C-alpha positions as CSV (number, residue, x, y, z in Angstrom):
1,A,101.6,97.6,118.3
2,H,102.1,101.3,117.4
3,H,99.3,102.5,119.8
4,K,100.7,100.4,122.6
5,A,104.2,101.7,122.0
6,I,103.1,105.3,122.0
7,G,101.2,104.7,125.2
8,N,104.3,103.3,126.8
9,I,106.7,106.1,125.9
10,Q,108.9,106.8,128.9
11,T,108.7,110.4,129.9
12,S,112.3,110.5,131.2
13,N,113.8,109.8,127.7
14,G,111.0,109.9,125.2
15,M,111.6,106.3,124.2
16,T,109.2,103.3,124.2
17,T,110.3,100.0,125.7
18,K,112.5,97.6,123.8
19,A,109.6,95.0,123.7
20,D,107.3,97.6,122.1
21,W,110.0,98.6,119.6
22,Y,110.2,94.9,118.6
23,S,106.4,94.7,118.3
24,V,106.4,97.8,116.0
25,N,109.1,96.4,113.8
26,A,107.5,93.0,113.6
27,A,104.1,94.6,112.7
28,L,105.6,96.8,110.0
29,G,107.4,93.8,108.5
30,R,104.2,91.8,108.4
31,V,102.3,94.8,106.8
32,V,105.0,95.2,104.1
33,A,105.0,91.4,103.5
34,S,101.3,91.4,103.1
35,V,101.3,93.4,99.8
36,P,103.1,92.8,96.6
37,E,106.6,94.2,96.1
38,K,105.4,96.6,93.4
39,T,103.0,98.3,95.9
40,V,105.8,98.7,98.4
41,M,108.2,100.1,95.8
42,D,105.5,102.6,94.6
43,V,105.3,104.0,98.1
44,Y,109.1,104.0,98.5
45,N,109.7,105.8,95.3
46,S,106.9,108.4,96.0
47,V,108.6,109.2,99.3
48,A,112.0,109.3,97.7
49,E,110.8,111.9,95.3
50,I,109.8,114.3,98.1
51,T,112.8,113.6,100.4
52,D,115.9,115.7,100.3
53,P,118.8,113.5,99.4
54,G,120.8,115.0,102.3
55,V,118.4,113.6,105.0
56,P,120.2,110.3,105.6
57,A,123.6,111.9,106.1
58,Y,122.0,114.5,108.4
59,L,120.2,112.0,110.5
60,K,123.4,109.9,110.8
61,S,125.3,113.0,111.9
62,L,123.0,113.2,114.9
63,V,124.0,109.9,116.4
64,N,127.1,107.6,116.9
65,G,128.1,106.6,113.4
66,A,129.0,103.0,114.4
67,D,125.6,102.5,116.0
68,A,123.9,103.9,112.9
69,E,125.9,101.4,110.7
70,K,125.0,98.5,112.9
71,A,121.3,99.4,112.9
72,Y,121.4,99.9,109.1
73,A,123.0,96.5,108.6
74,A,120.3,94.9,110.7
75,F,117.6,96.8,108.7
76,L,119.0,95.5,105.4
77,E,118.8,91.9,106.8
78,F,115.3,92.6,108.0
79,K,114.3,93.9,104.6
80,D,115.6,90.7,103.0
81,V,113.6,88.5,105.3
82,V,110.5,90.5,104.7
83,K,111.0,90.3,100.9
84,R,111.5,86.5,101.0
85,N,108.1,86.2,102.8
86,Q,106.3,88.7,100.7
87,V,103.1,87.9,98.9
88,K,103.2,87.9,95.1
89,S,99.6,89.1,94.6
90,V,96.9,90.6,96.7
91,G,94.8,88.1,98.6
92,P,91.9,88.2,101.1
93,A,92.2,90.3,104.2
94,A,94.0,88.5,107.0
95,T,92.4,88.2,110.4
96,A,95.5,87.1,112.2
97,A,99.3,86.9,111.5
98,P,99.9,83.6,109.7
99,A,102.6,81.4,111.1
100,K,104.5,81.9,107.8
101,Y,105.5,85.3,109.1
102,Y,107.6,83.8,112.0
103,P,110.8,84.6,110.1
104,I,109.8,88.2,109.9
105,D,109.2,88.3,113.7
106,E,112.7,86.8,114.2
107,A,114.3,89.3,111.9
108,A,112.4,92.1,113.7
109,K,114.0,90.9,116.9
110,S,117.4,91.2,115.4
111,L,116.7,94.6,114.0
112,S,115.3,95.7,117.3
113,D,118.3,94.4,119.2
114,A,120.7,96.2,116.9
115,S,118.9,99.5,116.8
116,Y,117.6,99.9,120.4
117,P,118.2,102.3,122.2
118,F,119.7,103.9,119.1
């Protein structure tokens, strides 16, 4: 999904298509759901340790605040759907996205709708 989205970036505005944005969000949700919560939180906490705490406010200052709040609310809903569908332990490598990830795909669509073309 990421490779396709990068290949489809529109030169006029530097953005990928909304369909590609959705595909990237859905793929990321499935990736996160495919590993136990502890693994995800270990990565999150490691990044938090090296990220300046002023970054979120700075990034929000670059865009319309109401749009940022809408996108963030959709992200929190997406996070909750991913967490509800997350594996509890590491299993065998998947060869295709299981149907059980359908709720993640639906939440990715909501997130994409709320945050594009943010």
